[in-house]
C-alpha positions as CSV (number, residue, x, y, z in Angstrom):
1,M,-16.7,7.5,-30.6
2,K,-15.4,10.4,-32.5
3,L,-14.5,8.5,-35.8
4,A,-12.9,10.3,-38.7
5,I,-13.2,8.2,-42.8
6,S,-10.2,9.7,-44.2
7,G,-8.9,9.3,-47.9
8,T,-7.9,11.4,-50.7
9,Y,-10.3,12.4,-53.4
10,S,-12.5,10.0,-55.0
11,S,-12.0,7.4,-52.5
12,G,-15.1,7.5,-51.5
13,K,-15.4,9.3,-48.5
14,T,-18.9,11.1,-48.7
15,S,-21.0,8.4,-49.8
16,T,-19.3,6.0,-47.6
17,V,-20.1,8.5,-44.7
18,I,-23.8,9.3,-45.3
19,A,-24.6,5.6,-46.2
20,L,-22.5,4.3,-42.6
21,S,-24.8,7.0,-40.7
22,Y,-27.7,5.8,-41.8
23,Y,-26.5,2.4,-41.7
24,T,-25.5,3.0,-37.6
25,G,-27.9,5.8,-36.1
26,V,-24.2,7.2,-35.5
27,P,-24.6,11.2,-36.8
28,R,-22.5,12.5,-39.8
29,T,-21.3,15.9,-39.3
30,V,-21.9,18.3,-42.3
31,A,-19.8,20.9,-43.2
32,R,-19.3,22.8,-46.7
33,A,-17.3,21.3,-49.4
34,I,-14.5,24.2,-51.1
35,R,-16.7,24.0,-54.0
36,E,-19.6,25.5,-52.1
37,I,-17.3,28.4,-49.9
38,M,-15.1,29.7,-53.3
39,P,-18.2,31.6,-54.6
40,E,-18.4,34.3,-51.4
41,A,-14.7,33.7,-51.0
42,V,-13.0,33.9,-54.1
43,P,-15.9,35.0,-56.5
44,G,-15.9,33.4,-60.2
45,K,-12.7,31.3,-59.7
46,R,-11.7,27.8,-60.3
47,L,-10.1,26.2,-57.7
48,A,-7.2,25.8,-60.2
49,D,-7.1,29.6,-60.6
50,V,-6.8,30.5,-56.8
51,T,-3.5,32.2,-55.6
52,P,-1.4,30.8,-52.6
53,A,-3.2,33.5,-50.7
54,E,-6.8,33.1,-52.0
55,Y,-5.5,29.2,-50.9
56,V,-4.9,30.0,-47.5
57,Q,-8.2,31.6,-47.0
58,L,-10.5,28.7,-48.2
59,A,-8.4,26.1,-45.7
60,V,-8.6,28.1,-43.1
61,R,-12.6,28.6,-43.7
62,R,-13.0,24.8,-44.7
63,H,-11.1,24.2,-40.9
64,S,-13.5,26.0,-39.1
65,G,-16.7,25.0,-40.5
66,R,-15.3,21.7,-39.7
67,V,-14.7,22.4,-36.5
68,A,-18.3,24.3,-35.9
69,A,-20.1,21.3,-37.1
70,E,-18.4,18.7,-34.6
71,A,-18.9,20.8,-31.9
72,R,-22.7,20.8,-32.5
73,L,-23.0,17.0,-32.2
74,G,-20.5,16.0,-29.2
75,D,-19.1,13.1,-28.3
76,T,-20.5,10.7,-30.9
77,F,-20.2,11.6,-34.9
78,I,-18.9,10.1,-38.2
79,S,-16.9,12.9,-40.1
80,D,-16.6,13.2,-43.8
81,G,-12.2,13.7,-44.0
82,T,-10.4,15.3,-41.4
83,S,-8.6,18.7,-41.3
84,L,-5.1,17.3,-42.4
85,Q,-7.1,16.9,-45.8
86,E,-7.0,20.9,-46.2
87,W,-3.4,21.2,-44.7
88,I,-2.0,18.4,-47.4
89,Y,-3.7,19.5,-50.0
90,A,-2.0,23.1,-49.4
91,A,1.6,21.3,-48.8
92,A,1.2,19.2,-52.2
93,R,0.7,22.5,-54.0
94,V,3.7,23.4,-52.9
95,Q,4.7,20.4,-54.4
96,F,3.1,20.3,-57.5
97,G,2.6,23.9,-58.4
98,M,-0.9,25.4,-57.4
99,D,-2.8,23.6,-60.5
100,P,-1.9,20.3,-60.4
101,N,-3.7,20.0,-63.4
102,S,-0.8,21.6,-65.2
103,G,0.7,18.1,-66.1
104,R,3.7,18.1,-63.5
105,N,3.9,14.8,-61.8
106,T,7.3,15.3,-59.9
107,A,8.1,18.1,-57.4
108,V,9.0,21.5,-58.4
109,P,12.7,21.7,-57.7
110,R,13.2,24.1,-54.4
111,E,15.2,26.8,-56.8
112,E,12.3,27.0,-59.2
113,L,10.0,28.5,-56.4
114,S,8.8,32.1,-56.7
115,G,8.8,33.9,-53.5
116,D,5.0,33.6,-53.2
117,M,5.3,30.0,-53.1
118,L,8.4,29.8,-50.5
119,F,6.0,31.8,-47.8
120,F,3.3,29.8,-48.9
121,E,5.4,26.9,-47.8
122,Q,6.1,28.4,-44.8
123,V,2.3,29.4,-44.0
124,T,1.3,26.3,-44.7
125,G,3.6,24.5,-42.4
126,Q,2.0,26.9,-39.5
127,L,-1.6,25.8,-40.5
128,G,-0.3,22.0,-40.5
129,Q,0.9,22.6,-36.8
130,A,-2.5,23.8,-36.0
131,F,-4.8,21.5,-38.0
132,R,-2.5,18.7,-36.7
133,Q,-3.2,19.4,-33.3
134,H,-7.1,20.1,-33.8
135,V,-7.0,16.1,-34.8
136,A,-5.3,14.6,-32.4
137,D,-7.6,16.1,-29.9
138,T,-10.3,15.2,-31.6
139,Y,-10.5,11.7,-33.1
140,D,-10.6,8.5,-31.4
141,A,-10.1,6.6,-34.5
142,V,-9.6,7.0,-38.1
143,V,-10.7,4.6,-40.8
144,H,-8.8,5.3,-44.1
145,L,-10.2,4.7,-47.3
146,V,-7.7,2.7,-49.7
147,N,-7.2,4.5,-53.3
148,D,-8.5,1.6,-55.6
149,R,-11.2,3.6,-57.4
150,P,-10.5,6.0,-60.6
151,I,-10.0,10.2,-60.2
152,A,-13.7,11.4,-60.8
153,D,-13.3,13.5,-63.4
154,D,-16.0,16.6,-62.6
155,G,-13.8,19.3,-63.1
156,H,-13.2,19.7,-60.0
157,R,-10.7,17.2,-58.3
158,P,-7.3,17.4,-59.9
159,M,-6.7,14.5,-62.4
160,N,-3.3,14.0,-61.8
161,E,-2.7,10.7,-59.6
162,A,0.9,11.3,-58.8
163,F,-0.4,14.3,-56.6
164,R,-3.1,11.7,-55.2
165,R,-0.6,9.3,-54.2
166,Y,1.7,12.0,-52.1
167,C,-1.7,13.0,-50.5
168,D,-2.8,9.7,-49.8
169,D,1.3,8.7,-47.9
170,M,1.5,12.0,-46.0
171,L,-2.2,11.4,-45.0
172,L,-1.6,7.8,-43.4
173,S,2.0,9.0,-42.1
174,T,0.7,12.3,-40.2
175,V,-2.2,9.9,-38.7
176,Q,0.3,7.7,-37.4
177,E,2.4,10.2,-36.2
178,L,-0.1,11.7,-34.4
179,G,-0.8,7.8,-32.6
180,I,-4.6,7.7,-33.8
181,P,-5.4,4.1,-34.1
182,L,-5.6,3.8,-37.6
183,H,-7.5,1.1,-39.9
184,E,-7.2,0.7,-43.8
185,Y,-10.1,-0.3,-45.8
186,R,-11.0,-1.0,-49.3
187,G,-13.7,-3.0,-51.5
188,S,-17.5,-2.1,-52.0
189,L,-19.2,0.6,-50.2
190,E,-21.1,-3.1,-49.2
191,E,-18.2,-4.6,-47.6
192,R,-16.8,-0.8,-46.2
193,L,-20.2,-0.4,-43.9
194,V,-19.8,-4.2,-42.4
195,Q,-16.2,-4.3,-41.7
196,I,-15.8,-0.5,-40.6
197,S,-19.9,-1.4,-38.0
198,E,-18.0,-4.8,-36.9
199,R,-14.9,-3.3,-36.3
200,F,-16.4,-0.3,-33.9
201,S,-19.5,-2.3,-32.5
202,F,-21.7,-0.3,-34.4
203,T,-25.4,-1.6,-34.0
204,P,-26.8,-1.5,-37.5
205,V,-30.4,0.2,-37.2
206,M,-31.1,-0.8,-41.4
207,S,-29.7,-3.1,-44.1
208,T,-27.1,-2.1,-46.3
209,D,-29.3,-2.0,-49.2
210,E,-31.5,0.8,-47.2
211,A,-28.6,3.2,-46.0
212,I,-27.0,2.8,-49.4
213,T,-30.3,4.0,-51.0
214,R,-30.8,6.4,-48.6
215,M,-27.1,7.8,-49.6
216,R,-28.0,8.0,-52.9
217,E,-31.1,10.1,-52.6
218,D,-29.0,12.5,-50.6
219,Y,-26.3,12.4,-52.9
220,A,-28.7,13.8,-55.7
221,A,-29.5,16.2,-54.2
222,I,-26.4,18.0,-53.6
223,D,-25.0,20.9,-56.0
224,T,-22.4,19.7,-58.2
225,R,-21.9,22.8,-60.4
226,L,-18.4,23.6,-60.3
227,E,-16.9,26.7,-58.0
228,H,-17.1,29.5,-60.9
229,E,-20.8,28.2,-62.2
230,R,-22.4,28.9,-59.1
231,A,-21.0,32.7,-58.5
232,L,-22.8,33.1,-61.8
233,A,-25.6,31.5,-60.9
234,G,-25.8,33.8,-57.9
235,T,-25.4,37.1,-59.8
236,S,-27.9,36.1,-62.6
237,R,-30.8,36.1,-60.1
């Protein structure tokens, strides 16, 4: 079973994946996040400041990292998101601008798109073709986490609810178009663990409390510094 846990930012994907892996004993993919990739890809920049060309590089690096992580685990794993996210977050930037925090809550009229953004739209469409095929060929099912939580203001995630809704709707419709079995879940982390495990006939190997405790320990060890802060730390050694 190759199961993807999908959803936009602040939906609880990572915490759900880590806890679910502990709860069921099913391995999870571990691939670097965008904020971890950025210091070497676009040193000193924040995600809000990247150009369309730089974002393409980041999306490709993130996708290749996912593919490598999946290949190491074979036919059974739980994935933290899918490459649809990288494509859709790029496509949404065509609609809302490269910096979703710019305050825009409606799509940019096409006549206002620059030449760079029009080309970015074409490149993003081609990436979408490749990423969609990978997702369709890889996952047996997708669990989509409903956006019922506020956006975490960590300085990295776009604080734009319209942007998040656009991405969420596009994720759902794309999985449906690809014909991958799709299941939506909401509620507490404990409820998600039990519901997802029962749906896919996973046998728990520990209690939900222990799985969540281990997840919190792992989560506390994650480096949450912003991307440009990582780069500065690296140059100061």
